[in-house]
C-alpha positions as CSV (number, residue, x, y, z in Angstrom):
1,X,0.0,0.0,0.0
2,X,2.8,2.4,0.9
3,X,4.5,1.5,-2.4
4,X,1.4,2.4,-4.3
5,X,1.1,5.8,-2.5
6,X,4.8,6.6,-3.2
7,X,4.3,5.8,-6.9
8,X,1.2,8.0,-7.1
9,X,3.1,10.8,-5.4
10,X,6.0,10.6,-7.8
11,X,3.6,10.7,-10.7
12,X,1.9,13.8,-9.4
13,X,5.2,15.5,-8.7
14,X,6.4,14.6,-12.2
15,X,3.3,16.1,-13.8
16,X,3.7,19.2,-11.6
17,X,7.3,19.7,-12.7
18,X,6.4,19.2,-16.3
19,X,3.7,21.8,-16.0
20,X,6.2,24.2,-14.5
21,X,8.7,23.6,-17.3
22,X,5.9,24.2,-19.8
23,X,5.3,27.8,-18.4
24,X,6.7,30.5,-20.7
25,X,10.0,31.9,-19.4
26,X,11.1,35.4,-20.4
27,X,14.5,34.9,-22.2
28,X,17.3,37.3,-21.2
29,X,17.5,38.9,-24.7
30,X,13.8,40.0,-24.3
31,X,14.2,41.5,-20.8
32,X,13.5,45.2,-20.6
33,X,15.6,47.5,-18.4
34,X,13.6,50.3,-16.9
35,X,15.7,53.4,-16.3
36,X,15.4,55.0,-12.8
37,X,17.3,58.1,-11.8
38,X,19.8,59.7,-14.1
39,X,22.4,61.3,-11.8
40,X,25.4,63.6,-12.8
41,X,28.4,63.7,-10.5
42,X,31.6,65.7,-10.6
43,X,30.1,68.7,-12.5
44,X,31.2,71.5,-10.1
45,X,30.7,74.2,-12.7
46,X,28.8,72.6,-15.6
47,X,25.1,72.7,-15.3
48,X,23.5,69.3,-15.3
49,X,21.1,70.2,-18.0
50,X,24.0,70.8,-20.4
51,X,25.2,67.2,-19.9
52,X,21.7,65.7,-20.0
53,X,21.1,67.6,-23.3
54,X,23.6,65.2,-24.9
55,X,21.9,62.1,-23.5
56,X,19.3,60.1,-25.4
57,X,18.7,57.9,-22.3
58,X,16.0,59.4,-20.0
59,X,14.5,58.4,-16.7
60,X,11.5,56.1,-17.3
61,X,12.9,54.7,-20.6
62,X,12.4,50.9,-21.1
63,X,15.5,49.5,-23.0
64,X,16.1,45.9,-24.1
65,X,18.9,44.5,-21.9
66,X,21.2,43.6,-24.8
67,X,21.1,47.2,-26.1
68,X,21.8,49.0,-22.8
69,X,25.6,48.9,-22.9
70,X,25.7,50.1,-26.6
71,X,23.3,53.0,-25.9
72,X,25.3,54.0,-22.8
73,X,28.5,54.1,-24.8
74,X,26.9,56.2,-27.5
75,X,25.7,58.7,-24.9
76,X,29.1,58.7,-23.2
77,X,30.8,59.7,-26.5
78,X,28.4,62.6,-27.0
79,X,29.3,63.9,-23.6
80,X,33.0,63.6,-24.3
81,X,32.5,65.6,-27.5
82,X,31.3,68.6,-25.6
83,X,35.1,69.2,-24.8
84,X,34.1,70.1,-21.3
85,X,35.6,67.1,-19.5
86,X,38.9,65.3,-19.2
87,X,37.2,61.9,-18.4
88,X,33.6,60.7,-18.7
89,X,32.2,57.4,-17.3
90,X,28.6,56.2,-17.3
91,X,27.7,53.5,-14.8
92,X,24.6,51.6,-13.8
93,X,23.4,50.6,-10.4
94,X,20.1,49.1,-9.0
95,X,17.6,51.5,-7.8
96,X,16.3,51.3,-4.2
97,X,13.1,49.8,-5.5
98,X,15.0,46.9,-6.9
99,X,13.0,47.2,-10.1
100,X,14.6,50.1,-12.0
101,X,18.2,50.7,-12.9
102,X,19.8,54.1,-12.1
103,X,22.4,55.8,-14.4
104,X,25.4,57.5,-12.9
105,X,27.3,60.0,-15.1
106,X,30.8,60.6,-13.6
107,X,32.7,63.5,-15.1
108,X,36.0,65.2,-14.4
109,X,36.0,68.8,-15.5
110,X,38.7,70.5,-17.4
111,X,40.5,73.7,-16.3
112,X,38.4,76.2,-18.1
113,X,40.4,79.4,-17.7
114,X,43.5,79.2,-19.9
115,X,45.8,82.2,-20.3
116,X,49.2,81.7,-21.9
117,X,51.8,83.6,-23.9
118,X,51.7,83.3,-27.7
119,X,54.7,82.7,-29.8
120,X,53.8,81.5,-33.3
121,X,54.8,81.6,-36.9
122,X,53.3,84.1,-39.3
123,X,53.5,81.7,-42.2
124,X,50.9,79.2,-43.3
125,X,52.5,76.3,-41.4
126,X,55.7,75.3,-39.7
127,X,57.0,73.6,-42.8
128,X,56.8,76.6,-45.0
129,X,58.6,78.7,-42.4
130,X,61.3,75.9,-42.0
131,X,62.0,75.2,-45.7
132,X,60.9,78.4,-47.6
133,X,61.6,81.2,-45.1
134,X,64.9,79.8,-43.9
135,X,63.7,79.7,-40.3
136,X,63.7,83.5,-40.1
137,X,62.9,84.3,-36.4
138,X,61.6,87.7,-37.4
139,X,58.6,86.0,-39.1
140,X,57.0,85.3,-35.7
141,X,54.2,86.7,-33.6
142,X,54.0,87.0,-29.9
143,X,51.4,88.1,-27.4
144,X,48.7,86.6,-25.1
145,X,45.8,84.3,-25.6
146,X,42.9,83.8,-23.2
147,X,40.2,81.3,-23.4
148,X,37.6,81.2,-20.6
149,X,35.3,78.2,-21.2
150,X,32.1,77.3,-19.4
151,X,31.9,80.8,-18.0
152,X,28.4,80.4,-16.7
153,X,28.3,76.6,-16.7
154,X,26.4,76.5,-19.9
155,X,29.3,75.6,-22.2
156,X,29.8,79.2,-23.2
157,X,33.2,80.5,-24.1
158,X,35.0,83.9,-24.1
159,X,38.1,84.2,-26.2
160,X,40.6,87.0,-26.5
161,X,43.8,87.2,-28.6
162,X,46.4,89.9,-28.8
163,X,49.4,89.3,-31.1
164,X,52.3,91.6,-31.9
165,X,55.4,91.2,-34.0
166,X,55.3,90.2,-37.7
167,X,51.5,90.5,-38.0
168,X,49.7,92.4,-35.2
169,X,46.3,90.9,-34.6
170,X,43.4,91.3,-32.1
171,X,40.5,88.9,-31.8
172,X,37.5,89.0,-29.3
173,X,34.5,86.6,-29.4
174,X,31.9,85.2,-27.0
175,X,29.7,82.1,-27.8
176,X,26.7,80.8,-26.0
177,X,25.5,77.4,-27.4
178,X,22.0,77.6,-26.0
179,X,19.9,80.8,-25.5
180,X,16.4,79.1,-25.5
181,X,14.7,76.8,-23.0
182,X,14.7,74.0,-25.6
183,X,18.5,74.2,-25.7
184,X,18.6,74.2,-29.5
185,X,19.5,77.8,-30.5
186,X,22.9,79.4,-29.8
187,X,24.7,82.6,-30.6
188,X,28.3,83.8,-31.2
189,X,29.4,87.4,-31.6
190,X,32.9,88.7,-32.2
191,X,35.3,91.1,-34.0
192,X,38.9,90.9,-35.4
193,X,41.5,93.5,-36.4
194,X,44.7,92.8,-38.3
195,X,47.6,94.8,-39.6
196,X,50.3,93.9,-42.1
197,X,53.6,95.5,-43.0
198,X,55.4,92.6,-44.7
199,X,52.8,90.5,-46.5
200,X,52.1,88.1,-49.4
201,X,50.8,90.2,-52.3
202,X,50.5,87.4,-54.9
203,X,51.1,83.7,-55.6
204,X,53.8,83.1,-58.3
205,X,54.8,79.6,-59.5
206,X,52.6,78.2,-56.7
207,X,54.6,80.0,-54.0
208,X,53.6,83.0,-52.0
209,X,55.5,86.2,-53.0
210,X,56.2,88.6,-50.1
211,X,56.9,92.3,-49.9
212,X,59.0,93.4,-46.9
213,X,58.3,96.9,-45.6
214,X,58.3,99.1,-42.5
215,X,55.1,100.8,-43.7
216,X,51.6,99.4,-43.1
217,X,50.5,97.7,-46.3
218,X,47.2,96.1,-45.3
219,X,44.6,96.7,-42.7
220,X,41.6,94.4,-42.2
221,X,38.7,94.4,-39.8
222,X,35.5,92.4,-39.5
223,X,32.7,91.9,-37.0
224,X,30.1,89.1,-37.0
225,X,27.1,87.5,-35.4
226,X,26.5,83.8,-35.8
227,X,23.2,82.0,-35.0
228,X,23.3,78.2,-34.6
229,X,20.5,75.7,-34.4
230,X,20.8,72.1,-33.2
231,X,17.5,70.3,-33.7
232,X,19.0,66.8,-33.2
233,X,22.1,65.4,-31.6
234,X,24.3,65.2,-34.7
235,X,23.0,67.9,-37.0
236,X,23.9,71.6,-36.8
237,X,22.7,74.6,-38.8
238,X,24.2,78.1,-38.6
239,X,23.6,81.5,-40.2
240,X,26.6,84.0,-40.1
241,X,26.3,87.7,-40.9
242,X,29.4,89.7,-41.0
243,X,30.8,93.0,-42.1
244,X,34.3,93.2,-43.6
245,X,36.6,96.1,-44.3
246,X,40.1,96.0,-45.9
247,X,42.6,98.7,-47.0
248,X,45.8,98.1,-48.9
249,X,48.6,100.5,-49.7
250,X,49.3,101.9,-53.2
251,X,52.4,99.7,-53.3
252,X,50.4,96.5,-53.0
253,X,47.8,97.8,-55.6
254,X,50.7,98.5,-58.0
255,X,52.5,95.2,-57.4
256,X,49.3,93.2,-57.9
257,X,46.4,95.2,-59.5
258,X,44.2,92.2,-59.0
259,X,44.6,92.1,-55.2
260,X,41.3,93.9,-54.8
261,X,40.7,94.1,-58.6
262,X,41.3,97.1,-60.9
263,X,44.0,98.6,-58.6
264,X,41.4,99.3,-55.9
265,X,42.8,100.0,-52.4
266,X,39.7,99.6,-50.4
267,X,37.1,96.8,-50.0
268,X,33.9,96.9,-47.9
269,X,31.1,94.3,-48.0
270,X,28.5,92.4,-46.0
271,X,28.6,88.6,-46.1
272,X,25.9,86.0,-45.3
273,X,26.8,82.4,-44.9
274,X,24.6,79.4,-44.3
275,X,26.2,76.2,-43.0
276,X,24.8,72.7,-42.4
277,X,26.9,70.0,-40.7
278,X,26.4,66.4,-39.6
279,X,28.9,65.1,-37.0
280,X,28.6,61.5,-35.7
281,X,32.2,60.7,-34.8
282,X,33.2,58.6,-31.8
283,X,35.6,61.3,-30.7
284,X,35.8,64.8,-32.1
285,X,39.4,65.1,-30.8
286,X,40.7,62.2,-32.9
287,X,38.0,60.1,-34.6
288,X,38.4,56.4,-35.3
289,X,34.8,55.6,-36.2
290,X,31.7,57.4,-37.5
291,X,31.2,60.1,-40.1
292,X,31.1,63.8,-40.5
293,X,30.1,66.1,-43.4
294,X,28.6,69.4,-44.3
295,X,27.8,72.1,-46.8
296,X,28.4,75.8,-46.7
297,X,26.9,78.5,-49.0
298,X,28.2,82.0,-48.8
299,X,27.3,85.2,-50.5
300,X,29.8,88.1,-50.4
301,X,28.2,91.4,-51.2
302,X,24.6,91.9,-50.1
303,X,24.1,95.6,-50.8
304,X,24.4,97.5,-54.0
305,X,27.2,99.6,-52.6
306,X,29.3,96.6,-51.6
307,X,32.7,96.3,-53.3
308,X,32.4,92.7,-54.2
309,X,29.8,90.3,-55.6
310,X,30.8,86.7,-55.2
311,X,29.2,83.3,-54.3
312,X,30.9,80.1,-53.2
313,X,29.8,76.6,-52.1
314,X,32.0,74.5,-50.0
315,X,31.3,70.8,-49.1
316,X,33.0,68.0,-47.2
317,X,32.4,64.4,-46.1
318,X,34.6,62.0,-44.2
319,X,34.0,58.4,-43.1
320,X,35.9,56.7,-40.3
321,X,36.1,52.9,-40.4
322,X,37.3,50.6,-37.6
323,X,38.8,47.6,-39.3
324,X,39.8,45.7,-36.2
325,X,40.7,46.3,-32.6
326,X,43.9,48.1,-33.6
327,X,43.5,48.9,-37.3
328,X,41.5,51.9,-38.6
329,X,40.9,53.6,-41.9
330,X,39.2,56.9,-43.0
331,X,38.5,58.5,-46.3
332,X,37.0,61.8,-47.3
333,X,36.3,64.4,-50.0
334,X,36.2,68.2,-50.0
335,X,35.3,70.6,-52.8
336,X,34.7,74.3,-53.4
337,X,33.1,76.0,-56.4
338,X,32.7,79.8,-56.8
339,X,31.4,82.4,-59.2
340,X,32.1,84.7,-61.0
341,X,35.5,83.4,-62.0
342,X,37.1,86.8,-62.1
343,X,37.8,87.4,-58.4
344,X,40.0,89.5,-56.2
345,X,43.2,87.8,-55.2
346,X,42.2,88.2,-51.6
347,X,39.1,86.1,-52.1
348,X,40.6,83.5,-54.5
349,X,41.0,80.3,-52.4
350,X,42.6,77.1,-53.7
351,X,44.6,74.3,-52.1
352,X,47.3,75.0,-49.6
353,X,45.5,76.7,-46.7
354,X,44.5,75.1,-43.3
355,X,44.0,71.4,-43.9
356,X,42.8,71.7,-47.5
357,X,45.9,70.5,-49.2
358,X,47.4,67.4,-50.8
359,X,49.9,66.1,-48.3
360,X,53.3,66.3,-49.9
361,X,52.5,69.8,-51.2
362,X,52.7,71.7,-47.9
363,X,55.1,74.2,-49.3
364,X,52.8,75.1,-52.2
365,X,49.7,77.3,-52.7
366,X,47.7,76.4,-55.7
367,X,45.3,79.2,-56.5
368,X,42.0,78.7,-58.3
369,X,38.3,79.4,-58.3
370,X,37.3,75.7,-57.9
371,X,38.9,72.6,-56.4
372,X,38.3,69.0,-55.3
373,X,40.3,67.0,-52.8
374,X,40.3,63.3,-51.8
375,X,42.2,62.1,-48.7
376,X,42.6,58.6,-47.3
377,X,44.4,57.0,-44.4
378,X,45.1,53.6,-42.8
379,X,46.4,53.6,-39.2
380,X,47.6,51.2,-36.6
381,X,47.1,52.0,-32.9
382,X,50.3,51.5,-31.0
383,X,48.9,52.3,-27.5
384,X,46.2,54.4,-25.8
385,X,46.6,55.0,-22.1
386,X,45.5,57.4,-19.4
387,X,47.9,58.2,-16.6
388,X,46.9,59.5,-13.2
389,X,49.5,61.6,-11.4
390,X,48.3,62.0,-7.8
391,X,51.2,64.2,-6.9
392,X,49.8,67.0,-9.1
393,X,47.5,69.0,-6.8
394,X,45.2,70.4,-9.5
395,X,42.7,67.7,-10.5
396,X,42.2,69.1,-14.0
397,X,45.8,68.5,-14.8
398,X,46.7,65.2,-13.1
399,X,44.9,63.0,-15.6
400,X,46.9,62.9,-18.9
401,X,45.7,60.8,-21.8
402,X,48.2,59.8,-24.5
403,X,47.8,57.7,-27.6
404,X,50.0,57.0,-30.6
405,X,49.2,55.7,-34.1
406,X,51.3,54.8,-37.1
407,X,49.6,55.9,-40.3
408,X,49.9,55.7,-44.1
409,X,48.0,58.0,-46.4
410,X,47.4,58.9,-50.0
411,X,45.8,62.1,-51.3
412,X,44.7,63.5,-54.7
413,X,43.5,66.9,-55.7
414,X,42.6,69.2,-58.6
415,X,42.4,73.0,-58.8
416,X,40.8,74.7,-61.7
417,X,42.4,78.1,-62.4
418,X,40.6,80.2,-65.1
419,X,43.4,82.8,-65.1
420,X,46.7,80.8,-64.8
421,X,48.7,83.6,-66.4
422,X,48.1,85.8,-63.3
423,X,50.1,83.4,-61.1
424,X,52.2,81.5,-63.6
425,X,50.9,78.3,-62.0
426,X,52.5,74.9,-62.7
427,X,50.2,72.9,-60.4
428,X,46.9,74.4,-61.4
429,X,44.6,72.6,-63.9
430,X,46.3,69.3,-63.4
431,X,46.0,66.3,-61.0
432,X,48.1,66.4,-57.8
433,X,49.1,63.2,-56.0
434,X,50.8,62.8,-52.6
435,X,51.4,59.9,-50.2
436,X,53.4,59.1,-47.2
437,X,53.6,57.6,-43.7
438,X,54.0,59.0,-40.2
439,X,53.2,59.0,-36.5
440,X,50.3,60.8,-34.7
441,X,50.5,61.4,-31.0
442,X,47.2,62.5,-29.3
443,X,47.5,64.0,-25.9
444,X,46.5,66.6,-23.4
445,X,43.6,69.0,-24.1
446,X,43.0,68.0,-27.7
447,X,46.6,68.3,-28.8
448,X,47.7,66.3,-31.8
449,X,51.4,66.1,-32.9
450,X,52.0,64.8,-36.4
451,X,55.3,63.7,-37.9
452,X,55.1,62.7,-41.6
453,X,57.4,61.6,-44.4
454,X,55.7,62.6,-47.6
455,X,56.2,62.1,-51.4
456,X,54.5,64.0,-54.2
457,X,54.1,63.7,-58.0
458,X,57.0,66.2,-58.5
459,X,59.3,63.5,-57.1
460,X,59.9,65.5,-53.9
461,X,60.4,63.8,-50.6
462,X,60.2,65.7,-47.3
463,X,59.7,65.4,-43.6
464,X,56.9,67.5,-42.2
465,X,56.0,68.3,-38.6
466,X,52.8,69.8,-37.3
467,X,51.1,70.5,-33.9
468,X,47.5,71.3,-33.8
469,X,44.4,71.2,-31.6
470,X,41.6,69.0,-33.0
471,X,37.9,69.6,-32.6
């Protein structure tokens, strides 16, 4: 009898277990994480709303568990790209109700007030000064630069620059990224004043021709107001209105009658520029994945009495591709078209300025009204570390990131020059090719040091050095 009862009990338990196993079980991949509190820590000056503005994750969101880490990393990168912080970490922890998950945003703020002496080269880049200007120490400027970031805790910035020496220059600007409650509209206002004694008055055989003088040969002034609009995280619109004034000496007008066209010595005009940009890079300081692009349309001369009537369109796109854990590639294109084709020398822009150049041609300026540029790179990460120096008492300076990358690159470009006889160009209206290899070192406060060995289609091989701040 007991045996019969035991058998019946086992049968019942077996059926009960089977029914339990048959109940639907929520798989881990379908589990939803409910976001609780979103807490910002370490922001002694920066307002929390400025940080939360960059975050897509909000309190009350329900996020699939497998997607949580990826979404957190995307938001972390957006906070990093504000350039307000040395380090940014986003962590999760259980809420007190044991149901929701809290988000902790841990930031370490930068030192926002920077004042330092200026000693820089007056030429386009270090390489031109080193090779073409024979390292002439007189071709330098000196002064003071002040940048006061995050003045009110709203990511606003006040900048002031006073330079003396080869090219006296004074700049003042203030920018406030958000002036509305929706945190979408911003404004920047500023002015600049520049004097030249010695100056480039023309481009000849694809090199800048200078006149040396003790008299003032050029005076330039402009003031501007710029309105920005950021409707989404990665898209930016801006409208820039500025007034520009330039005077040149009779000497410059005689040496180059086309400097301001028709031997004119004065140029005044209003300029209106619309810009659209899309920026979805993992790190604006030194991108390894993502993409960025934009278009700019500018009209010089808005009123009948303006001394110039010109239109240009500038566009760019760049794609960053992570190939593996240590290998990365990027490629991009830039172009500029303008009209009319007869332009003042002062407003004729080709390849050779800023970063719009075919690497290997750093010593050349290729004038023209239109151009196109293709640049590609493949790089290998050697290391990327972040060192903490506890013996440095100021917290904004005791965390130093440093990374190094070996890179190879290949560029191609073309400049269309409708008036080649004015500059006796040998590089305009033909394809330009350049390639090379080098080392990039990325370090403190957006500083990038580049050391490159380049080759160009002219058969020239040179070593180039450059230090810049990336944004």
